Steps between C-alpha positions, in 0.01 A plus 500: 500500500699420186692175497843549341558299186794264550794541269510206260786263568700349215358170384700195407434605140679834547834461318702705751346306791591170333864607456510626861355171625756309290791677672335480842484122456865490390604707803310254722683215323157374394617398156192284436276807523738702283502211251119500491493879450691452176847377582415198287473730196853640528688219327636303795422171666365536853828383654704746290253779583530441876878447483534832317430682827780330693724768645226766483405633842215728389361662187400866506242558227410839358224516241608776264205492264188316397323512167227249436637157586865613495668574832842671487724433798828588665636228728780497753588144593683528832747213529603303806851654480362856529533586132206570272420416139290761323253409226256686278233338291135419460237235550188430297203391709183332375213354704684544829820329387834615365519373142835647399784692658835643410753639744839640409770540762594868487749514783646366819569666831780369718451401861439806696 
């Protein structure tokens, strides 16, 4: 009998997995974990980083591309009032941590 080979799971070093874990932590309001995954490299103090998510109910992350350590994303930040802010950008990941990121707001969607 042949034992099936398990499909490898993404490691903490996998750039896309790191970005996904970053947003999963944010959605769980676990800002300390998000901070440790690289939030501290994004140019904010911890308190400003955490406060930046006030009014956001949930982030919907779509990874649109990955090349080397660069992860391209599309993000819909669903707000408490039912509207959404739409962002496009990228993150650079090294050694399991986001080292740089740039998001540009590309639109808004009214409450719907």
